[in-house]
C-alpha positions as CSV (number, residue, x, y, z in Angstrom):
1,M,26.0,186.6,-82.7
2,I,29.2,188.6,-81.9
3,R,32.5,187.8,-83.5
4,L,36.0,189.1,-83.2
5,R,37.3,190.9,-86.3
6,I,41.0,190.1,-85.6
7,L,41.8,188.5,-88.9
8,D,40.1,191.4,-90.8
9,I,42.1,194.0,-88.8
10,L,45.3,192.1,-89.4
11,E,44.6,192.0,-93.1
12,E,43.8,195.7,-93.1
13,Q,47.1,196.4,-91.3
14,N,49.2,194.0,-93.4
15,H,50.1,191.9,-90.4
16,T,50.1,188.1,-90.0
17,K,48.6,185.9,-87.4
18,Y,52.1,184.8,-86.5
19,W,53.1,188.5,-85.9
20,L,50.1,188.9,-83.5
21,Y,50.8,185.6,-81.8
22,K,54.3,186.6,-80.9
23,Q,53.0,189.9,-79.4
24,M,50.2,188.3,-77.3
25,D,52.1,185.9,-75.0
26,L,49.5,183.2,-75.1
27,S,49.7,179.5,-75.9
28,Y,49.2,178.9,-79.7
29,Q,46.1,176.8,-78.9
30,N,44.4,179.6,-77.0
31,F,45.5,182.3,-79.4
32,N,44.2,180.3,-82.4
33,R,40.8,179.8,-80.7
34,I,40.4,183.5,-80.1
35,V,41.5,184.6,-83.6
36,N,39.3,182.0,-85.2
37,N,36.2,182.8,-83.1
38,E,36.2,179.3,-81.5
39,T,35.8,180.5,-78.0
40,S,32.7,181.7,-76.0
41,S,34.6,184.1,-73.8
42,I,37.7,186.3,-73.8
43,R,39.5,187.8,-70.8
44,F,39.5,191.6,-70.5
45,D,43.3,191.7,-70.3
46,N,43.5,189.9,-73.7
47,L,41.0,192.4,-75.2
48,E,43.2,195.2,-73.8
49,K,46.3,193.6,-75.3
50,L,44.6,193.2,-78.7
51,S,43.4,196.8,-78.7
52,T,46.9,198.1,-77.8
53,I,48.8,195.9,-80.2
54,L,46.5,196.5,-83.1
55,Q,46.2,200.2,-82.2
56,C,42.4,200.3,-82.4
57,P,39.5,200.9,-80.0
58,I,38.2,197.8,-78.3
59,G,34.9,198.3,-80.0
60,D,36.5,197.9,-83.4
61,L,37.5,194.3,-82.5
62,F,33.9,193.2,-82.5
63,E,31.2,192.7,-85.2
64,I,27.6,191.7,-84.8
65,I,26.6,188.9,-87.2
66,N,22.9,188.5,-88.1
67,T,22.1,184.9,-86.9
68,E,18.9,184.8,-89.0
69,N,21.0,184.9,-92.2
70,L,23.2,182.1,-90.8
71,D,20.2,179.9,-90.1
72,E,18.8,180.4,-93.6
73,M,22.2,179.5,-95.1
74,G,22.7,176.3,-93.1
């Protein structure tokens, strides 16, 4: 499973979700779904915005989670 690392990156950069929300120009509901990995898709323009605002390569926004470990835990 792939997840977005937005909250991790914000913490590393000492920024808040609210700070990012103000930069993104999205509804709070859509923003919150993206940040909390509650969406199954994300638009390329939103990925580009995230990459630019957080000043990181797009690839750094993603992390692969081993789903076998999740199955064993739940």
